[in-house]
VOGU-3710 file (C-alpha; in Angstrom, 3 decimals, decimal comma):
1> mpaiialvpp> -2,268/-12,421/-10,017  -2,745/-13,819/-6,525  -0,247/-16,384/-5,266  -1,615/-19,896/-5,481  -0,980/-23,241/-3,949  -1,670/-26,298/-6,064  -3,513/-28,997/-4,124  -4,868/-32,428/-5,032  -7,703/-33,694/-2,931  -7,086/-37,190/-1,462
11> datkaprrmd> -9,256/-38,917/-4,134  -8,000/-36,907/-7,088  -6,193/-38,431/-10,079  -6,289/-35,355/-12,343  -4,132/-32,222/-12,554  -4,100/-30,104/-9,357  -6,908/-27,857/-8,305  -5,844/-24,275/-7,684  -6,765/-22,561/-4,459  -6,699/-18,849/-3,868
21> stplnpkgre> -4,143/-18,477/-1,105  -3,086/-14,885/-1,302  -1,951/-14,733/2,359  0,602/-17,434/1,486  2,284/-15,137/-1,033  5,798/-14,503/0,415  6,350/-11,303/-1,527  5,706/-8,280/0,629  6,748/-6,580/3,785  8,797/-9,325/5,331
31> lrrmeregte> 11,094/-9,832/2,263  11,451/-6,127/1,693  12,417/-5,695/5,375  15,011/-8,456/5,100  16,402/-6,812/1,918  16,755/-3,453/3,665  18,334/-4,851/6,772  20,615/-7,081/4,686  21,683/-4,119/2,579  22,706/-2,183/5,654
41> rihaalekwg> 24,600/-5,088/7,190  26,376/-6,045/3,935  27,219/-2,441/3,004  28,903/-1,869/6,385  30,814/-5,120/5,982  31,904/-4,285/2,462  33,239/-0,886/3,460  35,081/-2,372/6,438  36,543/-5,065/4,124  37,676/-2,420/1,592
51> rslfrgvtae> 39,388/-0,313/4,260  41,182/-3,345/5,706  42,585/-4,275/2,259  44,333/-0,892/2,077  45,538/-0,686/5,670  49,264/0,157/5,668  49,668/-0,333/1,921  52,227/1,910/0,118  53,084/2,312/-3,540  55,852/-0,175/-3,025
61> tvalitarld> 53,577/-2,788/-1,396  50,514/-2,372/-3,578  50,522/-6,093/-4,352  49,431/-6,662/-0,789  45,880/-5,571/-1,758  45,299/-8,584/-4,010  47,211/-10,890/-1,724  44,873/-9,954/1,173  41,888/-10,988/-0,859  42,913/-14,632/-0,300
71> dpeyskplrd> 43,650/-14,127/3,419  40,840/-15,378/5,655  41,831/-12,837/8,238  40,588/-10,078/5,960  37,579/-11,800/4,412  36,226/-13,469/7,564  34,261/-10,451/8,866  32,419/-10,117/5,552  31,897/-13,831/5,299  30,477/-14,008/8,834
81> vliaflqdta> 28,009/-11,235/8,030  26,940/-12,955/4,813  26,442/-16,349/6,500  24,463/-14,829/9,367  22,285/-12,964/6,857  21,731/-16,095/4,865  20,933/-18,208/7,860  18,414/-15,617/9,168  16,696/-15,518/5,790  16,778/-19,278/5,132
91> nagaefgrkq> 15,342/-19,942/8,618  12,552/-17,474/7,885  11,884/-19,310/4,593  11,733/-22,652/6,390  9,197/-21,241/8,833  7,141/-19,831/6,009  7,290/-23,109/4,154  5,981/-24,876/7,231  3,070/-22,423/7,444  2,254/-22,922/3,783
101> veqvfmgvkr> 2,038/-26,735/4,232  0,115/-26,538/7,471  -2,419/-23,981/6,128  -2,954/-25,771/2,833  -3,575/-29,131/4,494  -5,423/-27,952/7,533  -8,732/-29,833/7,625  -7,906/-32,031/4,636  -8,633/-35,689/5,450  -6,387/-38,686/4,856
111> tpvldagavd> -3,047/-36,841/5,183  -1,600/-38,821/8,070  1,913/-37,520/7,346  0,767/-34,150/8,669  -0,733/-35,492/11,856  0,547/-33,718/14,993  4,172/-34,578/15,543  4,549/-36,517/12,345  6,742/-33,882/10,607  10,097/-32,963/12,083
121> wtaanleale> 10,059/-29,267/11,316  13,152/-28,717/13,423  15,108/-30,811/10,888  13,837/-28,422/8,123  15,284/-25,446/10,036  18,576/-27,269/10,560  18,770/-28,183/6,827  18,183/-24,498/5,950  20,882/-23,359/8,340  23,353/-25,885/6,935
131> waleygyqli> 22,588/-24,855/3,402  23,278/-21,187/4,370  26,608/-22,077/5,907  27,737/-24,068/2,886  26,445/-21,541/0,353  28,005/-18,685/2,304  31,461/-19,929/1,509  30,585/-20,068/-2,231  29,121/-16,562/-2,084  32,169/-15,015/-0,519
141> kgitdatrlq> 34,378/-16,732/-3,122  32,277/-15,288/-5,930  32,331/-11,818/-4,401  36,150/-12,056/-3,922  36,760/-13,264/-7,456  34,800/-10,409/-8,979  36,539/-7,930/-6,634  39,947/-9,251/-7,613  39,348/-8,605/-11,313  38,434/-4,963/-10,786
151> ianeiryfid> 41,231/-4,342/-8,250  43,721/-5,853/-10,712  42,512/-3,467/-13,423  42,813/-0,451/-11,047  46,330/-1,481/-10,026  47,343/-1,588/-13,738  45,809/1,927/-14,065  47,814/3,001/-10,990  51,035/1,770/-12,504  50,434/3,043/-16,068
161> nsitinqlrd> 49,280/6,520/-14,970  51,602/7,097/-12,012  48,770/8,159/-9,681  49,378/8,078/-5,946  48,417/5,249/-3,607  45,818/7,546/-2,008  44,289/8,235/-5,402  44,167/4,473/-6,054  42,515/3,909/-2,669  39,945/6,639/-3,396
171> rlmesnlfsl> 39,186/5,258/-6,825  38,529/1,812/-5,452  36,577/2,927/-2,322  34,360/5,156/-4,527  33,836/2,347/-7,066  30,964/-0,106/-7,024  33,069/-2,702/-5,185  32,265/-1,500/-1,658  29,170/0,537/-2,508  25,558/0,597/-1,249
181> vraesiaite> 24,477/-0,342/-4,753  26,501/-3,582/-4,648  25,295/-4,352/-1,124  21,693/-3,856/-2,267  22,110/-6,148/-5,272  23,607/-8,885/-3,072  20,851/-8,478/-0,485  17,975/-8,615/-2,963  19,413/-11,553/-4,886  20,359/-13,561/-1,790
191> vtrayqqgsl> 17,095/-12,953/0,069  15,270/-14,470/-2,877  17,688/-17,467/-2,900  17,907/-18,128/0,846  14,138/-17,751/1,395  13,514/-20,218/-1,481  15,985/-22,733/-0,123  14,507/-22,469/3,368  10,993/-23,097/2,017  12,266/-26,040/-0,009
201> aawrrsgvvq> 13,704/-27,633/3,147  10,286/-27,434/4,785  8,464/-28,737/1,714  10,825/-31,739/1,505  10,347/-32,579/5,190  6,541/-32,433/4,816  6,541/-35,648/2,783  3,563/-34,450/0,744  4,905/-31,669/-1,430  6,119/-33,017/-4,798
211> gkevqtatde> 6,700/-29,903/-6,893  6,845/-26,139/-7,012  5,169/-23,536/-9,207  7,136/-20,479/-10,233  5,406/-17,207/-9,505  6,201/-13,708/-10,881  4,499/-10,337/-10,568  3,023/-10,992/-14,093  3,252/-7,301/-14,977  5,208/-5,277/-17,448
221> lvcpicapks> 8,251/-5,200/-15,147  8,778/-8,952/-15,378  11,937/-9,572/-17,385  12,387/-11,873/-20,377  14,310/-14,335/-18,292  11,576/-14,858/-15,716  8,438/-14,395/-17,842  8,681/-17,867/-19,573  8,975/-19,567/-16,207  5,856/-17,985/-14,709
231> gkvfrlddpr> 3,228/-20,685/-13,837  5,595/-23,545/-14,761  5,553/-26,492/-12,374  8,837/-28,223/-11,636  9,730/-31,207/-9,601  10,794/-30,379/-6,065  14,444/-31,281/-6,811  14,609/-29,552/-10,193  16,891/-26,482/-9,782  15,380/-24,867/-12,947
241> gdapfhprcr> 12,480/-23,846/-10,733  14,556/-22,232/-8,028  14,769/-18,475/-7,917  16,729/-16,228/-8,272  17,004/-16,573/-12,035  19,299/-13,509/-12,312  20,736/-10,825/-10,052  18,074/-8,857/-8,221  15,445/-11,428/-9,104  12,366/-11,333/-6,875
251> cwstpvvigd> 10,443/-14,330/-8,178  9,251/-16,980/-5,802  7,539/-20,402/-5,941  4,648/-22,132/-4,240  4,360/-25,769/-3,189  2,501/-28,218/-5,371  0,937/-31,590/-4,602  -0,048/-33,397/-7,745  -1,627/-36,673/-8,902  0,336/-39,323/-10,753
261> daefseevl> -0,781/-38,074/-14,164  -0,121/-34,390/-13,592  2,564/-32,934/-15,793  5,777/-31,270/-14,802  7,554/-28,805/-17,022  10,162/-30,775/-18,936  10,836/-28,169/-21,601  14,083/-26,273/-21,722  13,523/-22,731/-20,452
//
């Protein structure tokens, strides 16, 4: 199904008219490129983080591994990579959101808010960058907490089975914690999230976008979590309409301008 933008003509009072706007579909080469580049950057940072946690650790000082998880000196390089990745992606999303609004309203009369210079698009980019900075700290905390649980389990295995510290290090470095698979999962999920948040920043700044319509690939690969949301229209500030809806989610949404009597999705999904 082609991506769509919902648009209400200036004199409309009914539900939005759909316009075929396939070029405004953000799924495609740009997002896949950001996922690939993000995977490489995050994987390198994860491996570096893992090696630093073990540096100089012996069987007698194995507790240092978990203690270092809370030390900013060890987590900062990974955090900086994540924040830079999120900012790059959110900024791209804000630029795309601007293009969506400008293309949809180009030539439409009586939209003075979109007159030249009327919209501060720079503010949208700044909002996207600020979101990425704030969310980056939440993301590194989530990654650290999940890592801590698995490392604690491995340390218990180390103690109970009397394996060497080198064997413990190998088990952890070969696990999913610092793997390409984990990096890819983070990259795919967070590209979806950051691009969405960047677009939302632009839509809010436009002053004309009031909602968002969830889009999926609408094929047999769409999961049971995302399928019920496909085509649903949510208010712009309703987080239920913000992808990702699960890890590795690649859903997206398109901006909606609606009349007073148009209906938003109020059902629980």
